[in-house]
N, C-alpha and C positions, 0 to 999 in steps of 0.2 A: 663316635657313632659305629654301630655294627655295619660293616660294609655289605653284608649279605642281605640285610632287611631294612637298613636305615633307622634301626632303633637307637635311641639316645642311651648310651651307657652311663655317662656321667657328664657334668659340666661344671665350670667354675665362672662365676660372675664378678668381674672386677669392681664395677661401681653400681650396685643395685639401686634402683629408683633414681637414676642419674638426672639431676636437675642442672648440671653445669656444662652439658654438651661434651663430655669426655670421650664418649664413643670409642671404647677400647678395642678397636678391631685391628690394631697393629699386629705385625707378624709374630707368631710364636717360633722359637728356635729349639729344636730337639737336641738335647745333650745327654750323654751318658757320663756320669761321674762314678767310675768303677761299676758296681752293680746297681747304682742309683739311676733310674731313668726318669728324667724330668723334662718339662719345657720351661724355657725362660721367655719372659714377655715384659717389654717396657711399655708403659701405658701413658696416655695423655693425662691421666689423673695424678701423675708425678711419681709413681712407684715402679720399681723393677720387681717382678714376681718370679718366684720359683715354685712350680706346681708339679706334683708327682703325676707323670703321664700315665701310670697304670691304673690310677683310681681317682684323679682329680683333687687330691688333698693338698691343702695349702702348706707350703714349707716356709716361705718368708715373703714379706713385702718390705722393701727398703727404699727410702726416698732417693730419687734421681736429682730432683730440684727441691726448692722450698715447698712444703705441703702444709696447708692449715685448714683445708676443708674437712679433714678428719683428725680425730685425736688418737687414733690407733686402730687395732684390729681385734676382733674376737678370736678365740682359738681356731675357729673355722675359716678365718680370713675375711669375714665381713667387716667393712669399715664402720667405724663409730662416728657418726656425723658431728661436726662442730656446728651447732645451730646458728651461731653468729654469722656463718658463711653460706647460709642457705637463702637465696633470694626468693621473694614471694611477690604477689601483685602489689602489696602495700609496703614492702620493705626492700630497700636497696642494700645488698650485702657489699661491704667495702673490702678491698684488698684481698680477694679470693686468690689463693695460690695453689696450684698453678692456674692460669687461664686455660681455655680449651685448646690452645695451641701448644700445650706441653708444659712441664713434663717432657715426654717424648712424643713427637708427632709421628707422621707416616714414615719418615726417613728411616730406612732399615738400620738396625744395630748389627754388630758382628760379634761372634764368639770364636776365640782361638781354642780348638778342641784339645790341644796338647796341654796348654797351661790352664785352661778352664776359665780364663778371664773373659769378661764381657765388656764391650766398648759401646757407649750409648751416645748418640747425638741428642742433645737437650737444648731447651730454651728456658731461661729463667724469666718468666713473665707473669704478672698478676693482673687482676681486673676487678672492676666494680660493676655489678649487674642488678637490675631490677626486672622481674618478670612482667609480662603483659598478656592479658587475655586476648582473644581474637577481636580485632577491630580497634586495637590501641597501639600506641608506641610505634616501633619500627615495622609493624606487621598489620597493615590495614586488612579488613575483610575482603577488599577487592584485590584478588591476586593478579600479579603481573608476571607473564612468562619471562623467565630469565632472571627474575629477582629472587633472592633467598627468602625463606620464611623461618624466622628464628624463635618466635615467641618471646622477644626481648622488648622491654619497655625502655630501658636506658642501659648504656654500656660504655665503659671508659677503660682502655687499656693503660697500664702503667709501664713506662719504658723499662725494658729489660735488657738481656744480653744472651748470647749463645754460649754453649759449653759442650765439651767432650767430657764424659765421665767414665772411669774405669772401675770395674768391680771384680772381686774374686767371686765367680759364679757359684762356687761350692757353698760359701758362707754368707754371701751378700755384703762383705766388707768393701767399703769404698776405698780404692787404692790411690786414685788421684783425680784432679779436675783441672781442665784447661778452659779458661774463659776467653771469649772473643766478643767484639762489639755486636756482631750479628749472629743469628743462629747458624749452625752447620746444617745446610739444606741438602746435602748429598746424602746417599747412603754411605755407610762405612764399610771398609774391607780391611781385614787383618791377614798377615802372612806368616808363614812358618819362620821366616827370617826375623821376626820381631818388629815389624812395622804396622802402623795403622794409617790408612789413607782416608782423607776427608776433604770435602769441597765446600766452599762458602758462596753465598749469593753475590759476593764481590768478584767472584771468578778465581779465587785462590785455590789451587789444588796442592794439598800439603801431606807430608809424611811425618809421623810422630813415632817416637820410641814407645813400644808397648809397655815396658816396665816403669818408665819415668814420666811419660807424657811430654817429653822434650821434643820441640819441633826440629826436625833434621833437614827438611828441604821444602821448597815451595815453588810453584809455577803459576803465573798469571795467564789464565786461559782466554781472557778477553770478554767473557760473559758469565753470568751466574751458573753455578753447578747445582742442578736439582735431581739429576739421575744418579745412578750408582756406578762406581768404578768396577772393573773386572780385570783379572789377570789370566795370562795364558802363556804357553811355551811355543816357540818356533825354532826348530833346529837347535834345541838345547839352550836357548836364550829366553829369559823371562821378560815379558812385556806387561805394562799396565795401560789400560785404555779408559778414558773418562769422557762422557758427553758434557758439552758446555753450551748453554743456552737458556737465558732467563725467560721463564714462561710458566704456564699453568696457574694454579691457585696461589697467587702472590699477594692477595689483597691485604694479608696481615701486615705488610710493609707500609700501608698507607693510613692505618687507623689512628688519626690524630696524633696525640703525643705518645701513643703506645706503639708496640711492635717495633718496627725498624723503618721509620718514615724516610730515612735517608736513602732508601733503596728505590723510591718511586720513580726515579729517572735512570735506572740501571740500563746498561746497553743490552740489547736483545742479541740473539745469535742462535746458532744450531750446527755445531760441528762436533766431531769426535777426535780427540787427540790421544796419540799413543806415545809411551815412554819405554825405553829399554832399561832394565835394571843391570848394574854391573855384576 
């Protein structure tokens, strides 16, 4: 947008006519690759995007997790729907990948500006959905304060898993993937020293090697990690701080056989833990 008058200069739409609840409002990260000025965006629809931030032109969209709701992109970056994965009032679409929880959910990714690599917290999870008009299914026409309104007739999550995924942001090439039983629910942080920090809903705070994805260190914080770690210097020494406390929108952990139902009895908490780096 033009900051002087609010005029829209250009835009890019990740999931036009979205019927899967992907809501791609996740963070854009501004990156310069030499003279190339872009934004990178990991979407709930399962793709990592690279968009020219001078004109909004599509540069690439590469899968973060399993994707089958689309069969590809037009040259302009518009997805080509796979009609077998489009739910309607009469048709229950089976095994739609990803579910609306990701792909990449709200948990922030990180970019190392020196290497240009991108590290994305992801969840590999699929779903069956049938739509419902007003007054049917999970959404009666009598609204109840505090209850969600989804427009869903039936829904069933398929048990998935979490993963960290590394890409070369210049090309979109996938460099490595680390799988875990649960999704990585923290934001990620990468350091100049070659580390990636990530937290799990089980309370594990971990450091990984940026080049290989090898786990180098972990610490059990006592409760799920849903915030983002940060780093800072005090008297020449580097520290890492991370919040620990299971809370917020964690309903995905309870959805029947899908999501991560083993987390429904996770310990609550609310502390910040700091670590010193050698």
